N, C-alpha and C positions, 0 to 999 in steps of 0.2 A: 206242556208238550214240548221235547227237546226239538231245539231246528235238528235240520237231516246233518249228514254225515259231510258233505259239501260245503255246505254255509255254514256249520261250524268251522271246517277247517279254514276256508275262507278269514271268516270271523278273527281267527288265531293269527292268519299267518298276514292280515292285514295288521293287528295291534304288533306283533314279532316285528314286523319292517320298520316301521314308527320307533320304535323303542331302539332298534338296530341303526336309524338312520340320521349320524352326528349334524348333519348338515341344518337337516329341518329342523331339529332341537334348538340348533346356535341361530336360524332365522326366525324360531316363532319364540323361544323362550327371552330371549335376548333383544327383541325388537322393540322398540320406544313403546308401543300399543300392545306389551308381552301379554297386559293381562284380557285381552280378550283372544289373546289365544290359551291354547293346552298349557300345563303347568306340567312340570314332573310326574306329582299326585295323578292329577289325571291320566297321565299316561299309563302309568302303574293300575288304577283303577280298571281301564279299558281292557287291560291285560285281566283283571282280577274278574272283571264282569264275565270274561268269554269262558269261566268254570273247567279253565285246565284240566282240572283232576276229576272232574266228571267227565271229561270228555275223554279222559285215558281209561277211566272205566268202563263203559259204554265203547268203546274202539280201538283199545288199547292193544287188544288179541290181532287188528286185523292192522298194525300200523309195521313199519319196515322197522327192523331194529335202527338204524339212524333215525328212523323220524323218531320212534319211541324212549331214545338216549334224549335225542335234542331235547323233545319236551321236557322229561325231565331235567336236565341241566339248565333250559332258561329258567323253570319254575324252580330249583333249588337254589340256583342266582340270586332269581329276583326275592326268594324270603328269606335269605340272605341279607341280600342289602338294605332289605326294609327292617330285617330285626335289627340292624346295626345302624341304622337312620333316623333320626326327627319325623315324625309326622308331615310336617310342615317343612319344607325343602328349600332351600339358594337355587334358583337355577343354579346362578354362575358356579358354585360348588359344587350342584351334580356334574355337571360340563366338564368340570376337570378333575374327578374325582377317580383314581382308577375301580375301584370300587363299580362304577357304576357302568366303566368302560367293560368292565369282564361281562357287566348282564348286556351289554352292544353288541360283543362278541358272540354271547351265550344266543339272543334274539337273530344274527343272521345265522349263525349255524340252522338255526330251526327252520328260517325261509328258506336257506337251499333244502333243505333236509327233505323238506315237504312239495319245494318245487321241483325238487328231485325224480323223486318219488312218488310222484303223482299217481301213476298206474297202480303200484303196489299194494 
């Protein structure tokens, strides 16, 4: 059984917020005990586990244009990033990779679209 739209949206927004949070990534991925925290792959997996494709199939018609565009843009940018990088990522390289910054920008836009248009 699929989660409610509200819960699903909340999970996607939380995952996108984490992807867009540069400072959180720096503090966690570069910490002395970094392996106790998430790694870039885990953050990507969290987004994948949110099943954005199925969310778009189920609720896409009810999304605002800004929400739908932001979801598709983040999905596409993250897919492009994943296809261009190895399965095991070096956190320092990810943090300085302009392709990852492009993903973060799309993630922030996703959060903004869903927080701005909650009533749509």
